[in-house]
Each structure stands twice: as structure tokens, then as C-alpha cells.
C-alpha positions, -999 to +999 in steps of 0.1 A: +126-069-177+101-055-162+075-037-182+040-021-162+012-042-170-014-032-147-020-001-136-040+012-100-061+043-103-076+061-074-097+093-081-123+111-048-150+134-053-154+166-035-158+153+007-155+173+038-144+154+076-118+138+097-107+115+120-075+109+142-054+081+138-065+043+146-042+029+171-022+007+164-029-029+165-012-059+180+011-080+159-009-115+144+011-144+159+008-172+138-009-154+110+004-148+075+033-120+072+038-099+052+073-075+050+078-039+031+102-022+021+093+014+020+112+041+002+105+074+011+117+095-023+093+125-017+110+136+019+073+127+034+075+133+070+082+117+099+044+125+115+029+118+077+047+084+074+038+070+109+001+073+106+006+059+073+025+031+090-006+029+119-029+028+094-020+004+067-010-018+097-048-019+110-063-022+080-041-056+071-042-068+103-076-066+102-074-088+069-054-111+089-020-105+078+009-091+098+026-057+082+063-057+090+069-020+077+108-013+066+116+026+072+144+023+047+151+061+041+153+085+018+171+106-005+207+110+007+203+089+038+188+054+028+189+035+059+222+003+049+215-032+068+178-035+067+172-058+043+155-033+023+160-048-010+155-085-002+123-085-020+107-118-024+066-122-038+047-118-020+061-120+015+084-088+009+070-059-015+082-029-020+061+009-016+075+044-041+068+073-027+075+100-054+062+131-056+039+128-087+035+106-120+041+131-146+028+105-168-008+102-146-035+122-146-042+142-109-062+127-093-045+094-095-023+082-061-008+052-068+003+018-092+012-014-089+037-028-110+027-070-123+047-087-149+030-112-175+025-138-148+011-113-127+031-113-102+053-079-091+067-066-059+066-025-072+043+003-058+049+036-066+027+063-045+017+101-057+025+122-025+011+159-044-018+153-063-027+133-028-019+161-002-033+186-030-068+162-031-105+174-011-099+138+003-076+148+027-110+174+044-121+138+051-093+120+059-057+128+075-030+128+051-012+101+066-046+082+072-048+083+039-018+078+028-015+045+050-049+036+029-033+040-008-009+019+004-030-013+016-049-007-015-018-006-037+001-040-018-038-058-023-030-050-063-001-070-059-016-096-037-040-101-053-033-101-088-045-083-122-082-071-121-089-066-086-105-036-083-138-042-067-171-026-066-168-015-027-147-018+001-111-009-002-102-020-034-130+000-056-108+010-083-129+050-074-130+064-041-161+083-037-175+101-004-192+063+007-155+054+006-139+082+023-170+082+050-160+050+059-123+057+060-130+087+083-145+058+109-119+037+105-144+008+083-125+010+048-114-025+046-108-055+021-144-078+016-141-109+033-133-128+004-106-106-009-091-111+031-090-149+027-074-150-010-047-127+004-039-150+037-040-177+014-013-166-016+008-155+018+005-186+036+012-209+005+047-194-002+054-195+031+054-236+025+075-230-005+112-219-016+105-180-024+103-166-057+118-140-060+103-114-094+130-089-086+166-102-060+175-065-052+162-031-054+190+001-044+175+028-029+199+054-057 
């Protein structure tokens, strides 16, 4: 049975600035591949989702990982036959975009869920606190969403206690972090990228270790 054993919290101070979305990064042939099923419960606009997709792919590509993003639809229009429910840790994970985490503080943008063995497929991202944050004065909402998704995926792949003192996995993003994001430079640290690649590559050589076999869009 699932239970929450790890929470990823991102809080931000007051900031300002802006940048355009990064260009898509090319697929990394022969590199580690990560598939992510994205369920749009919060009815995020296609414009915001598109920018988030570009930014998340860019962050993961910089870490040596080719990200395959599956748009699994929204309530009332879930997409069938994409394999969105075929989750397999750590190569196929799930991100659910919801309006808010009523049990969390207003500056919590997302959280990841791990089992007792430090494995998990599930991430929740909270759109209302993200959209209302002063951080969107620094980074476009879609770009910020992409960074938050990449941060939470990092928790699933890196395991428990994976916050760092700097970079993308910094637990409390401050002005300096958002300035890096605005410049397209908020990234995993080198040792984190190496751990991400190693974990994904190791599972390519083994039978898939399924944490949860199916997930429903309902």
C-alpha cells in the first residue's frame, strides 16, 4: 500500500525579471531515456504546458537524459492508447497537475511520493500556488512549471534526502536560483546528473521493477 514518505517543497522569495522559453533540445541517441505521463487535472492551458514541456526536456537533456513526455489529457478528455498507465520505476513515471495541495502551505509547488524502499512513480504539482507566486515575475509560468516538474522527477530518481544546497535540487529557491532559471542555467549538479543516468541505465539492463503497474486517469 502506498504511503507518503518524502515531500519535496519549493518556496520562493520576492523576485523580478523574465526570459523566453528555451529551444527544444535534440533527443540524446543512446543515452538514458525517461518517459513521463502527464495528467492535466488542473486544466493547464496548452501554451503553459508547451513551455513546461520544452523546459523540462531541456533540463533533463542537460543531465544526459532524453525525456519522452506523454500528454495524457484532462478530466473528461483523457487520452487512450498512449501507454500513460504503463508505469515502471524508474523508466516511466507519472506527473499529475492539480490546482492545489489543500494539506500543504501556499508556497509548496510540488511533492513526490516514495515507498519504504525509496522508490516511487508519482509526483503532484500544484498550479494555484505556482501561478500566484512572485516567481512568475522572474520566470514565465510555463518555464517555472517545467523546472518544478524536473525538480520533482529528480526526487523520484535520486531517492530520499535528495535536496541539495544549490542548483535545481535546492529545497528553497531564492532570488539567485530564479535568476539562474531566467537565464536557462538552473540545472542538476554534475554528481546528480551522473546518479540520474546511472540509475536509469542500470534498469535498462534489468527486468523492469514495477512499483505500480497501472494508473487511471479517472
